[in-house]
matplotlib code that plots the C-alpha trace (Angstrom):
import matplotlib.pyplot as plt

x = [76.8, 74.4, 75.3, 74.7, 71.2, 70.4, 71.7, 69.6, 66.4, 67.1, 67.5, 64.2, 62.4, 63.6, 62.4, 58.9, 58.4, 57.4, 55.0, 53.3, 52.9, 51.4, 47.7, 45.4, 42.1, 40.6, 37.3, 35.8, 33.2, 33.0, 31.3, 30.5, 33.3, 30.8, 27.8, 29.3, 26.4, 27.3, 27.6, 26.2, 27.5, 30.9, 33.2, 36.5, 39.2, 42.3, 45.7, 44.6, 41.8, 43.1, 39.9, 37.2, 34.0, 31.6, 30.0, 26.6, 23.8, 25.4, 28.5, 30.5, 32.8, 35.1, 37.6, 39.8, 42.6, 45.1, 47.7, 48.8, 46.6, 48.8, 46.3, 42.6, 40.7, 37.4, 35.1, 31.5, 29.4, 29.4, 32.4, 36.2, 37.9, 40.4, 43.3, 44.8, 47.3, 46.0, 48.1, 48.7, 45.5, 43.3, 40.8, 40.0, 37.8, 37.3, 35.8, 35.0, 34.8, 31.8, 32.9, 32.4, 31.1, 27.9, 26.0, 25.5, 22.0, 20.3, 21.2, 20.8, 24.2, 25.2, 27.1, 27.3, 26.7, 28.9, 26.3, 23.8, 25.8, 25.9, 22.1, 21.3, 23.3, 21.5, 18.2, 18.9, 19.9, 17.2, 15.1, 17.8, 18.7, 15.1, 14.8, 11.2, 12.4, 14.0, 12.0, 11.8, 13.6, 13.3, 15.0, 14.7, 14.4, 15.1, 13.2, 13.6, 11.5, 12.6, 10.4, 12.4, 12.5, 14.9, 14.9, 14.4, 17.1, 19.7, 19.0, 21.7, 20.8, 18.5, 20.8, 18.3, 15.4, 14.3, 14.9, 11.8, 10.5, 12.3, 10.1, 9.8, 8.0, 10.8, 13.5, 11.6, 11.4, 15.1, 16.0, 13.8, 15.4, 18.9, 18.2, 15.8, 13.7, 9.9, 9.1, 10.7, 9.5, 11.3, 10.1, 11.6, 9.9, 10.3, 9.6, 9.0, 8.4, 7.3, 7.2, 5.1, 3.3, 3.0, 4.4, 4.1, 5.6, 5.3, 6.0, 7.7, 8.8, 7.5, 8.3, 6.8, 7.8, 4.9, 2.8, 2.7, 0.6, 1.1, -1.2, 1.0, 4.6, 6.7, 7.5, 9.4, 7.1, 6.8, 10.6, 11.4, 8.9, 10.3, 12.2, 14.1, 13.9, 10.1, 8.8, 6.6, 7.7, 5.3, 7.0, 5.0, 1.6, 2.6, 4.0, 7.2, 8.9, 11.9, 15.4, 15.9, 12.7, 12.9, 13.6, 14.5, 17.4, 14.8, 13.3, 16.1, 19.5, 22.2, 25.6, 28.5, 30.0, 32.7, 34.0, 35.5, 37.6, 37.4, 39.4, 37.9, 34.8, 33.9, 31.1, 29.6, 28.1, 25.4, 23.3, 19.9, 17.1, 14.2, 15.5, 14.4, 11.2, 10.1, 6.9, 6.3, 6.4, 10.1, 12.7, 16.2, 19.2, 22.2, 22.6, 25.6, 25.9, 28.2, 29.8, 29.3, 25.9, 25.3, 23.2, 22.3, 24.5, 23.1, 20.4, 19.4, 16.1, 13.6, 10.8, 12.0, 8.9, 6.8, 7.4, 4.5, 6.4, 10.0, 10.7, 14.2, 15.0, 18.3, 18.8, 21.9, 22.3, 25.0, 25.9, 24.1, 24.6, 25.4, 22.5, 22.3, 19.8, 18.8, 20.4, 19.9, 17.1, 16.8, 13.8, 13.7, 10.3, 9.6, 6.4, 7.1, 3.7, 3.9, 5.6, 6.0, 7.0, 9.4, 10.7, 10.0, 9.3, 10.8, 10.9, 13.6, 13.0, 16.0, 15.7, 18.4, 17.9, 19.7, 19.6, 18.9, 18.1, 17.5, 16.8, 14.2, 12.1, 8.8, 5.5, 2.2, 0.5, 2.9, 1.1, -2.5, -4.6, -3.1, 0.3, 1.1, 0.4, 1.7, 2.3, 0.4, 3.6, 5.3, 4.8, 6.1, 9.7, 12.4, 15.4, 17.8, 15.8, 16.2, 19.9, 20.4, 18.9, 19.7, 22.6, 23.8, 22.9, 20.6, 22.3, 21.7, 19.2, 17.2, 17.4, 16.2, 13.3, 12.1, 12.6, 10.8, 8.1, 7.2, 6.7, 4.7, 2.6, 1.7, 0.8, -1.3, -2.7, -1.5, -2.5, -6.1, -5.6, -4.3, -7.2, -9.6, -7.9, -8.3, -12.0, -12.4, -10.9, -13.2, -16.1, -16.8, -16.2, -16.2, -17.7, -17.1, -18.5, -20.6, -19.2, -21.1, -21.4, -20.0, -21.2, -24.9, -24.5, -24.9, -25.8, -26.8, -28.9, -31.3, -34.1, -33.7, -32.1, -30.3, -30.3, -29.3, -29.1, -27.3, -26.2, -24.3, -23.0, -21.4, -17.6, -14.7, -14.9, -18.1, -17.6, -15.3, -17.5, -20.9, -22.2, -25.5, -26.6, -29.1, -29.7, -32.2, -32.2, -34.6, -34.6, -35.7, -36.7, -38.9, -39.9, -39.5, -37.8, -35.5, -34.4, -32.9, -31.2, -28.8, -26.8, -23.8, -22.1, -18.5, -18.5, -14.8, -12.3, -9.5, -12.0, -14.2, -17.2, -20.1, -23.8, -25.8, -29.5, -30.9, -34.1, -34.5, -36.9, -34.9, -34.6, -33.1, -32.4, -34.9, -33.1, -29.8, -27.1, -26.1, -23.1, -21.4, -17.9, -17.7, -15.3, -16.4, -13.6, -13.8, -14.5, -16.4, -19.9, -20.5, -23.3, -26.0, -26.5, -27.7, -30.4, -33.9, -36.2, -35.7, -37.9, -39.2, -38.3, -39.1, -36.2, -35.2, -32.5, -30.3, -26.9, -23.8, -20.4, -16.7, -13.4, -12.7, -9.1, -6.8, -8.7, -12.3, -15.2, -18.6, -21.9, -25.3, -28.5, -32.2, -34.2, -37.7, -38.5, -41.6, -40.7, -42.8, -41.5, -41.6, -40.4, -43.3, -45.7, -48.9, -50.8, -54.1, -53.1, -52.8, -49.3, -47.6, -46.2, -43.9, -43.5, -40.3, -38.6, -35.0, -32.4, -28.9, -25.4, -22.6, -18.8, -15.9, -12.6, -9.4, -6.4, -3.2, -5.1, -3.6, -4.7, -2.8, -3.6, -2.7, -4.4, -6.6, -8.2, -7.8, -7.5, -7.0, -3.9, -4.9, -3.3, -2.3, -5.0, -8.7, -11.3, -14.4, -18.0, -20.6, -24.1, -27.2, -30.5, -33.7, -37.0, -39.2, -42.9, -45.2, -42.3, -42.1, -45.0, -42.9, -45.1, -42.4, -40.4, -37.3, -33.7, -31.2, -27.4, -25.1, -21.4, -18.8, -15.0, -12.4, -8.9, -6.0, -3.2, 0.0, 1.9, 5.2, 4.1, 0.4, 0.1, -2.5, -5.7, -8.7, -11.5, -14.8, -17.2, -20.7, -23.5, -26.9, -29.7, -33.2, -35.4, -39.0, -41.7, -39.6, -40.8, -40.0, -37.9, -35.6, -34.8, -31.6, -31.7, -29.3, -26.8, -26.8, -24.7, -25.9, -28.0, -28.4, -27.9, -24.9, -21.8, -19.3, -17.7, -19.3, -16.8, -19.6, -22.0, -22.6, -21.7, -24.1, -27.1, -29.9, -30.2, -33.6, -33.5, -33.2, -34.4, -33.6, -33.9, -30.5, -27.6, -23.9, -21.7, -18.0, -16.3, -12.8, -10.2, -6.9, -4.7, -2.0, -0.5, 1.3, 2.4, 0.3, 0.3, 3.2, 4.2, 5.8, 2.5, 0.0, 0.7, -2.6, -3.2, -4.9, -7.5, -9.4, -12.9, -15.1, -18.3, -20.4, -23.6, -26.4, -29.6, -33.1, -36.4, -38.1, -40.6, -43.9, -44.1, -47.1, -49.2, -48.7, -44.8, -44.6, -44.9, -42.1, -39.4, -36.8, -34.3, -30.7, -30.9, -29.3, -26.3, -25.4, -22.1, -20.2, -16.5, -14.8, -11.6, -10.6, -7.8, -7.2, -5.0, -5.2, -5.1, -3.2, -1.3, 1.0, -1.9, -5.1, -6.1, -9.1, -9.7, -12.3, -13.9, -15.9, -18.1, -20.0, -23.0, -23.2, -24.9, -28.5, -29.4, -27.8, -30.0, -31.3, -29.3, -25.5, -24.9, -27.2, -24.9, -21.9, -21.6, -18.8, -18.0, -15.5, -13.1, -11.4, -8.4, -6.5, -2.8, -2.7]
y = [18.4, 16.4, 13.3, 15.2, 16.3, 12.7, 11.3, 14.0, 13.2, 9.5, 10.3, 12.3, 9.4, 7.0, 9.4, 9.5, 5.7, 5.2, 8.2, 6.7, 3.4, 4.9, 4.1, 7.0, 5.6, 2.1, 0.7, -2.8, -5.3, -7.4, -10.8, -13.8, -16.4, -19.3, -18.0, -15.2, -12.9, -9.2, -8.0, -4.5, -2.3, -3.9, -1.7, -0.7, 1.0, 2.2, 2.8, 1.6, 4.0, 7.1, 7.0, 4.5, 3.8, 1.0, -1.0, 0.1, -2.2, -3.8, -4.6, -1.9, 0.8, 3.5, 5.1, 8.1, 9.5, 12.3, 9.9, 6.7, 3.7, 1.0, -1.3, -2.0, -3.9, -5.4, -6.3, -7.5, -9.1, -12.8, -13.0, -13.2, -9.8, -9.5, -7.1, -6.6, -4.3, -2.7, -2.9, -0.1, -0.8, 0.3, -2.3, -4.8, -7.9, -9.2, -12.4, -12.7, -16.0, -16.6, -16.8, -20.2, -18.1, -16.4, -13.9, -15.3, -16.2, -13.3, -13.3, -11.0, -9.6, -8.5, -5.1, -2.2, -2.9, -0.7, -0.6, 1.1, 4.3, 4.5, 3.7, 6.4, 8.9, 7.9, 8.1, 11.5, 12.8, 11.2, 14.3, 16.3, 13.4, 12.6, 13.9, 14.7, 17.5, 19.3, 22.2, 21.0, 18.7, 17.3, 14.3, 11.8, 8.1, 5.1, 2.0, -1.6, -4.5, -8.1, -11.2, -14.4, -17.8, -20.3, -23.8, -23.1, -25.8, -23.9, -20.4, -18.5, -18.0, -21.0, -24.0, -26.0, -25.9, -29.3, -30.1, -29.9, -32.9, -32.6, -33.4, -32.2, -29.0, -28.4, -28.7, -26.6, -23.8, -24.1, -23.9, -20.7, -19.2, -19.8, -17.3, -14.7, -13.4, -14.0, -10.3, -7.0, -3.6, -0.1, 3.4, 6.9, 9.4, 13.0, 13.5, 16.7, 17.3, 20.4, 20.3, 19.1, 16.6, 17.8, 15.4, 14.9, 12.1, 12.0, 8.8, 10.2, 6.9, 3.4, 0.0, -3.3, -6.6, -8.0, -4.8, -2.3, 0.4, -0.1, 2.1, 1.9, 2.1, 0.8, 3.2, 2.2, 4.3, 1.8, 1.2, 4.8, 5.8, 3.4, 5.4, 3.8, 7.3, 7.0, 5.0, 2.6, 2.6, 1.0, -2.0, -3.4, -3.4, -3.8, -1.5, -2.5, -1.0, 0.8, 0.0, 3.7, 4.4, 5.6, 2.8, 0.4, -1.0, -2.6, -4.4, -5.2, -6.9, -4.8, -6.1, -3.9, -6.2, -3.8, -0.3, 1.0, 4.1, 6.4, 9.5, 11.7, 9.6, 6.2, 3.8, 1.5, -1.7, -2.9, -5.9, -5.9, -8.4, -8.7, -9.7, -13.2, -13.1, -9.8, -10.1, -7.4, -6.9, -6.2, -6.2, -7.8, -6.7, -4.3, -0.7, 1.3, 4.4, 7.1, 9.4, 12.3, 13.5, 10.1, 9.2, 6.0, 5.4, 2.0, -0.3, -3.9, -4.9, -7.7, -9.0, -10.9, -13.2, -13.3, -16.7, -16.2, -13.9, -12.7, -9.0, -7.8, -4.1, -2.3, 1.5, 3.4, 7.1, 9.6, 13.1, 15.5, 19.3, 18.7, 16.3, 12.5, 11.6, 8.1, 7.4, 3.7, 1.2, -2.5, -4.8, -8.5, -10.2, -13.9, -15.7, -19.3, -20.6, -20.0, -22.6, -22.4, -25.7, -26.6, -23.1, -20.3, -16.9, -13.9, -10.2, -7.7, -3.9, -1.6, 2.2, 4.7, 8.4, 11.1, 14.9, 15.7, 19.2, 20.4, 24.0, 23.6, 26.8, 25.0, 26.5, 25.1, 25.9, 23.5, 20.6, 19.3, 16.5, 13.9, 12.9, 10.1, 10.4, 9.2, 11.4, 10.6, 9.7, 7.8, 4.4, 5.7, 6.9, 6.2, 4.1, 7.1, 8.6, 5.3, 5.2, 8.7, 7.8, 4.1, 3.8, 0.9, -0.9, -3.7, -7.1, -9.9, -11.5, -8.3, -7.7, -11.3, -10.8, -7.7, -9.5, -12.7, -11.3, -8.5, -11.1, -13.3, -10.3, -9.5, -13.1, -13.6, -10.1, -9.4, -5.7, -6.8, -9.1, -6.2, -4.0, -6.9, -7.0, -3.2, -3.6, -6.3, -4.0, -1.1, -3.7, -2.5, -4.7, -2.7, -4.0, -1.3, 2.0, 0.2, -1.2, -4.0, -3.3, -6.5, -5.6, -5.9, -9.6, -11.5, -10.8, -13.0, -11.7, -12.7, -10.5, -11.1, -14.4, -15.0, -11.7, -11.9, -8.8, -7.0, -3.3, -1.2, 2.3, 4.1, 4.6, 6.9, 5.3, 7.1, 10.3, 11.1, 13.8, 12.1, 8.7, 7.1, 3.7, 1.6, -1.9, -4.5, -7.3, -10.0, -11.3, -14.9, -14.9, -11.7, -12.3, -8.6, -6.9, -4.0, -1.4, 2.0, 4.4, 7.4, 10.0, 12.0, 15.1, 15.9, 19.7, 20.2, 17.4, 18.7, 18.9, 16.1, 18.4, 16.1, 16.7, 13.5, 12.5, 9.1, 7.1, 3.6, 1.1, -0.9, -1.6, 0.4, -0.2, 1.4, 3.7, 3.3, 5.8, 7.3, 9.5, 10.7, 9.5, 6.4, 4.1, 0.4, -2.2, -6.0, -6.6, -3.3, -4.5, -7.5, -6.1, -5.6, -9.3, -10.2, -7.5, -9.3, -6.4, -3.7, -0.8, -1.1, 2.3, 4.5, 7.0, 10.0, 12.6, 15.2, 15.8, 18.0, 16.8, 17.5, 18.1, 21.5, 22.0, 19.1, 17.4, 18.4, 16.7, 18.3, 16.7, 18.4, 16.5, 17.1, 13.9, 12.4, 9.0, 6.8, 4.2, 1.1, -0.7, -4.3, -4.0, -4.1, -4.6, -6.5, -8.5, -7.3, -3.6, -1.5, -0.9, 2.1, 4.5, 7.4, 10.2, 12.0, 15.0, 16.1, 18.5, 17.7, 18.8, 16.6, 16.7, 14.5, 15.9, 13.8, 15.8, 14.4, 12.1, 12.0, 10.4, 8.4, 7.8, 4.3, 1.5, 4.1, 5.3, 7.6, 5.9, 7.4, 6.8, 7.0, 9.6, 9.5, 11.8, 11.3, 11.3, 13.4, 13.2, 15.8, 15.9, 18.2, 17.1, 19.2, 17.4, 19.5, 19.5, 20.4, 20.3, 17.4, 15.7, 15.5, 15.2, 15.8, 18.8, 18.1, 18.9, 16.0, 16.1, 13.3, 13.0, 10.4, 10.3, 7.6, 7.5, 5.2, 5.6, 3.4, 3.0, 1.6, -0.6, -1.4, -1.8, 0.0, 1.8, 2.3, 4.5, 5.3, 7.9, 8.2, 10.4, 11.6, 13.9, 14.5, 17.3, 17.8, 15.7, 12.7, 9.5, 6.4, 5.0, 8.1, 7.6, 5.7, 2.0, 0.6, -0.5, -4.0, -6.7, -9.9, -12.6, -16.3, -17.3, -15.1, -15.8, -13.6, -10.5, -7.6, -4.9, -2.3, -1.8, -3.8, -7.4, -8.7, -6.5, -7.5, -4.9, -3.4, -4.0, -0.2, 3.0, 6.5, 10.1, 11.0, 8.7, 8.5, 5.4, 4.7, 1.7, 1.0, -1.6, -2.4, -4.5, -5.9, -7.9, -11.0, -9.5, -11.9, -15.2, -16.4, -20.0, -22.0, -23.2, -20.6, -17.0, -15.1, -11.3, -10.5, -7.7, -6.2, -4.7, -2.5, -0.8, 1.7, 3.3, 5.5, 6.8, 8.2, 8.8, 12.1, 12.4, 10.5, 7.4, 5.7, 3.7, 0.4, 0.8, 2.1, -1.3, -2.8, -0.1, 0.1, 2.9, 2.5, 5.5, 3.5, 2.7, -0.3, -2.1, -4.9, -6.1, -8.9, -10.6, -11.5, -13.9, -13.0, -14.8, -18.2, -19.7, -17.3, -16.9, -14.1, -11.8, -12.9, -14.7, -16.3, -16.2, -16.2, -13.7, -13.8, -10.9, -10.3, -8.1, -6.5, -3.6, -2.5, -4.3, -7.7, -10.7, -12.8, -15.8, -15.3, -17.6, -15.6, -12.6, -14.4, -14.5, -16.2, -15.1, -15.9, -13.0, -12.3, -10.1, -8.9, -7.9, -5.3]
z = [-24.5, -26.5, -24.6, -21.3, -22.4, -23.4, -20.1, -18.2, -20.1, -19.3, -15.6, -15.6, -17.4, -14.7, -12.0, -13.5, -13.7, -10.1, -10.2, -13.3, -11.5, -8.5, -8.5, -7.3, -8.7, -8.6, -9.6, -9.9, -8.6, -5.4, -5.7, -3.6, -4.3, -4.2, -6.0, -8.1, -6.7, -6.6, -3.1, -2.1, 0.6, 0.9, 3.0, 1.3, 3.4, 1.5, 3.0, 6.5, 6.7, 5.0, 2.8, 1.8, 0.1, -0.2, -3.2, -4.6, -5.1, -8.1, -6.1, -8.0, -6.6, -7.7, -5.3, -5.9, -3.5, -3.5, -2.4, -4.0, -3.2, -1.7, -0.1, -0.2, 2.6, 1.6, 4.5, 4.6, 7.3, 7.0, 4.7, 5.6, 5.0, 2.1, 1.6, -1.9, -3.5, -6.7, -9.8, -12.3, -14.3, -11.4, -12.1, -9.3, -9.2, -5.8, -4.7, -0.9, 0.7, 3.0, 6.6, 8.5, 11.4, 10.4, 12.5, 16.0, 17.3, 19.0, 22.7, 25.7, 26.7, 30.1, 30.5, 28.1, 24.4, 22.3, 19.5, 21.8, 21.9, 18.1, 17.8, 20.4, 18.4, 15.2, 16.8, 18.4, 14.9, 12.9, 12.5, 10.8, 8.5, 7.2, 3.6, 4.4, 6.7, 3.7, 2.5, -1.0, -3.6, -7.0, -8.6, -11.5, -11.1, -13.3, -12.2, -13.3, -12.3, -13.2, -12.7, -13.0, -11.3, -9.9, -8.5, -4.7, -3.9, -5.9, -5.2, -3.3, 0.3, 0.3, 0.5, 2.6, 0.3, -0.9, -4.6, -6.7, -8.7, -12.1, -15.1, -18.7, -17.7, -15.2, -17.9, -20.2, -17.7, -16.9, -20.5, -20.8, -17.7, -19.1, -21.8, -20.5, -17.6, -17.4, -17.4, -17.5, -16.9, -17.0, -16.2, -15.8, -13.6, -12.4, -8.7, -6.8, -3.0, -1.0, 2.7, 4.6, 2.3, -1.3, -3.8, -7.6, -9.5, -13.4, -15.4, -18.5, -20.0, -19.5, -21.2, -20.4, -22.0, -24.1, -24.2, -27.0, -25.2, -21.4, -19.3, -16.3, -15.1, -12.3, -9.5, -6.3, -4.1, -1.3, -1.2, -1.5, 1.2, 3.6, 6.2, 9.1, 10.7, 11.4, 14.4, 12.4, 8.8, 6.3, 4.7, 1.9, 3.4, 7.1, 9.7, 11.6, 14.5, 13.3, 15.0, 15.3, 17.1, 20.8, 23.1, 20.4, 22.5, 24.7, 21.8, 19.4, 19.8, 18.2, 17.5, 16.3, 13.5, 12.2, 12.2, 8.9, 9.1, 6.0, 6.4, 9.2, 9.3, 10.5, 9.3, 12.0, 10.6, 13.2, 12.8, 14.3, 15.1, 17.7, 21.1, 22.2, 24.1, 22.6, 20.8, 18.3, 14.5, 13.8, 11.2, 10.9, 8.9, 8.9, 9.5, 8.2, 10.3, 9.2, 12.0, 9.7, 11.0, 12.5, 9.5, 8.0, 4.9, 3.9, 5.3, 4.6, 6.1, 5.9, 8.0, 11.1, 11.4, 8.2, 6.6, 4.1, 1.9, 1.6, 1.1, 1.3, 1.1, 0.5, 0.5, -0.2, 0.8, -0.4, 0.8, -1.7, -1.3, 2.4, 3.2, 3.2, 0.5, -0.9, -4.3, -4.9, -3.8, -4.3, -3.4, -3.8, -3.4, -3.0, -2.2, -1.1, -1.7, -5.4, -7.6, -11.4, -13.0, -10.2, -9.9, -7.5, -9.0, -7.5, -8.4, -8.4, -8.3, -8.8, -8.6, -9.3, -8.2, -10.0, -10.9, -7.2, -6.5, -2.9, -3.9, -6.7, -5.9, -5.9, -5.0, -3.7, -7.1, -8.7, -7.1, -7.8, -6.3, -8.6, -7.1, -9.7, -13.3, -16.6, -19.6, -22.8, -24.7, -21.9, -23.7, -26.9, -26.0, -28.6, -27.7, -27.5, -24.5, -22.6, -23.4, -22.0, -18.7, -18.0, -15.6, -17.5, -20.8, -20.9, -20.6, -22.9, -20.7, -20.6, -24.3, -25.0, -22.7, -24.5, -27.9, -27.0, -24.8, -27.3, -30.0, -27.6, -26.5, -30.1, -30.8, -27.7, -27.7, -24.2, -24.4, -24.7, -21.7, -19.6, -20.7, -19.7, -16.2, -15.9, -16.8, -14.1, -11.5, -12.4, -12.8, -16.3, -19.4, -22.7, -25.8, -28.4, -27.2, -24.4, -21.1, -19.2, -15.6, -13.9, -10.5, -11.7, -12.7, -9.5, -5.9, -3.0, 0.0, 2.7, 1.3, -2.5, -2.5, -5.8, -7.8, -11.5, -13.7, -16.4, -16.8, -19.2, -19.8, -22.7, -22.4, -23.6, -27.1, -27.7, -25.7, -22.8, -21.4, -21.4, -20.4, -20.4, -19.2, -17.3, -15.6, -15.0, -12.2, -10.8, -7.2, -7.2, -3.5, -3.5, -7.1, -8.1, -11.0, -10.3, -13.1, -13.5, -15.9, -15.5, -17.4, -16.5, -17.9, -17.0, -17.0, -15.9, -16.1, -13.7, -10.9, -12.0, -11.9, -12.9, -13.5, -13.0, -13.4, -12.4, -12.1, -10.6, -9.1, -6.5, -2.8, 0.0, 3.7, 6.1, 8.5, 6.6, 6.0, 2.6, 2.5, -0.6, -1.8, 0.4, -1.3, -1.3, -1.2, -1.6, 2.2, 3.0, 1.7, 3.8, 5.8, 3.1, 2.4, 5.8, 5.9, 6.2, 5.2, 2.5, 1.2, -2.3, -3.7, -6.6, -6.9, -9.1, -8.6, -10.2, -8.6, -9.1, -7.6, -7.9, -6.1, -4.8, -3.7, -2.9, -0.2, -0.4, -2.4, -2.6, -3.6, -3.9, -4.8, -5.3, -5.1, -5.0, -3.5, -2.9, -0.2, 0.3, 3.4, 4.1, 7.7, 10.2, 7.3, 8.1, 5.5, 6.9, 6.6, 3.6, 2.1, 3.9, 1.2, 2.1, -0.5, 0.3, -1.4, -0.2, -1.0, 0.4, 0.3, 1.6, 1.6, 2.2, 3.6, 3.5, 4.4, 3.0, 0.6, -3.0, -6.2, -8.8, -12.4, -13.4, -15.5, -17.2, -14.0, -11.1, -7.7, -4.2, -2.1, 1.6, 3.8, 7.5, 8.7, 9.7, 6.8, 7.6, 6.1, 6.8, 5.2, 5.6, 4.2, 4.1, 3.8, 1.4, 2.2, -0.7, -3.2, -5.7, -3.9, -0.7, 2.5, 5.2, 6.5, 8.5, 9.0, 9.0, 10.0, 9.4, 10.5, 10.1, 10.9, 10.4, 11.7, 12.1, 14.5, 14.5, 17.8, 18.5, 21.4, 20.9, 17.2, 15.2, 16.6, 14.1, 15.2, 13.6, 15.0, 13.5, 14.5, 13.3, 14.2, 12.7, 13.7, 12.5, 10.8, 9.6, 7.9, 9.8, 7.0, 7.3, 10.9, 11.9, 12.6, 15.2, 12.5, 13.7, 11.7, 13.1, 11.6, 12.7, 9.1, 8.3, 10.5, 8.8, 10.3, 8.6, 9.6, 9.7, 12.7, 15.8, 15.4, 18.1, 17.3, 14.8, 11.9, 13.0, 16.7, 17.5, 15.9, 16.8, 15.5, 17.1, 17.9, 18.2, 17.8, 18.4, 16.9, 18.2, 17.0, 18.5, 16.2, 18.3, 15.5, 16.7, 20.0, 22.2, 20.4, 18.4, 18.3, 15.5, 14.0, 15.5, 14.7, 14.4, 14.4, 17.6, 17.4, 20.2, 19.4, 21.4, 19.9, 21.8, 20.8, 22.2, 20.7, 21.4, 19.7, 20.4, 17.6, 17.5, 15.4, 13.7, 16.3, 14.4, 14.6, 18.3, 20.1, 17.8, 18.1, 20.8, 21.5, 22.8, 25.2, 27.9, 25.8, 23.7, 24.5, 22.9, 22.9, 20.9, 20.3, 16.7, 15.7, 12.1, 9.7, 11.4, 8.0, 5.6, 2.4, 1.3, 0.5, 2.4, 5.4, 7.4, 11.1, 13.8, 16.1, 19.3, 20.3, 23.6, 24.2, 27.7, 29.5, 29.8, 26.5, 27.1, 26.6, 29.6, 28.6, 28.7, 25.8, 23.6, 24.1, 22.7, 18.9, 16.8, 13.3, 10.6, 9.6, 6.3, 5.6, 2.6, 2.9, 0.2]

ax = plt.figure().add_subplot(projection="3d")
ax.plot(x, y, z, "-o")
ax.set_aspect("equal")
plt.show()
């Protein structure tokens, strides 16, 4: 009996051996056999399509199945497919050989393209697959940015790049890059979304190599916001036509590269690139479309025509609570014009999205005007917090980067350098509790010539709720000093409710427009230097301003001015003096605009809706020595509309009306931006009109721009952005003017018209460009000689 039991046990053990050897779970990494580079989105089909998966952005995969896994087929566009049988360990390391036949050149095919049916289904289902159409969601992100460099001739994917001259600096850099990266930054954020447009992202942890107290954190907002489901997705500063936009089959060449069957579903891998002869701003890459909902499972995209900068985006989506949702993002950035000791720097941004909740129970009150902020302790998180949320531990390169750069940062005081850069951006340089106003140091203009000055204000080191300061300047052409002082009290920080008082002796534009909360950028203040006449002004005011609600800013002001004009001033006449007292209330409404707190400041993030300004001003006669009584209404609207076919349309509508006894200097000049000595495109006003050619007490102006991009002109060496411009204006003068001014003033009651053509970025880099523009004046106010109506100007652009 004992022998029988032993024999039965032996038979049972033998019977279980095949079961134990049967593999039901496999995992591993897929790499390029030549470069060892990890391959994302490799399709893996098990058991001839019973089930399947694909690699993530790190080339890794894990596959489980209810049946034994007898075969795995690995396929990737541009590589020879490979089929293997997994062993009992379940671990698989796969090296795919690049295929000799890469993707074919884009050609126009006759007959029915099988990819078009799949693209049409994906386009038809894009609204239900867009995460933005979910009622609400929250998630957590881990973001990592690596800056490194490589010899452009040895970098994978660039075999044809020429070798760089190798010298001691080259070998020194190569030795450094063999041990570490140039820069490393990590962050963890918490993100919340409530339909239709409320977002909030909080940086809860940030770490930057070389810095002890970073005031910023990396967020992959631009990559995360990129959506192939929108008609014109924003792709790092430019809008591109989506391959899933309506009618895309007439613009793009789609090729069905492979179909992978995974259980009941299929994944269609489709390459896309602009059709030959189609001139538009397009992308190229691969779409992985899953038959489950005809949703995009993966996308690889890069610009099809931009040779100034290389940006490659990869997104991976997973099924979460019944919806396709992005879970991994990868961006690689290169700028070919930049060279560092024989090496080309490039950046890598990797984002992992976790803890996704599609039913978070959010309310409108959970969101404020600040959409991106950093917690006070974000830069002081201990290591165990990072270890909890990192998808993987730091490798030896990354650990060495932190070790070396942190010591270098301390030695070279990089924190102080970053603070200095922040101060340059805000145009304030702190020296202890006082900040020097950098924008007061130097100006050049037609009226003042060279203007040198100095200004300073107290900063947060003294008080964070109160600031006081002043300035002094001298114009070497008009030989006059200018000076002023001001003080501000922050009454309520969340709404930035501020009480301000100021006094100054300076110059103002006669007939100019002053609206509250108008942001000035690097290229938005190019008109003021060409103005030939300005009013010497003694000004004092008290104002209260703040943000009310998410999108509304309100400004109220009581002011007194004495204006002494130089326009139309005759030496044989006494100096004209206008004493003016005004009370005004102005607002700015920017629906959809959000704020972000980074680099120790709050900055606006533009929305997709028009921005409106409205201001009412009352002239006070007999109050504060004012001599005029009038009502003044000012309006301005700015909007931008992106179109699939015609590019981007930018529109500005401005209007004003003055009723009552108004001083001449408070009327409206024609808003001209032309001077014989200043041939630079101002971007504000009429480019063929002299600044004080017209005056009105009521006017309306429409400024239109149609940026066609590179749709019309695109050759190998000449690829400018084509911009069409049309500006229209009308105005009239109803009230009586002083006798000595009347003969010199014209009104544009018959309508002023000009149109132009700009070729921007004729000479360009990755971030800026220079071009030319031609503008022609026509209609009732055209000049007698045709050549005098045509004006040529230089243009300047900034990519970001």
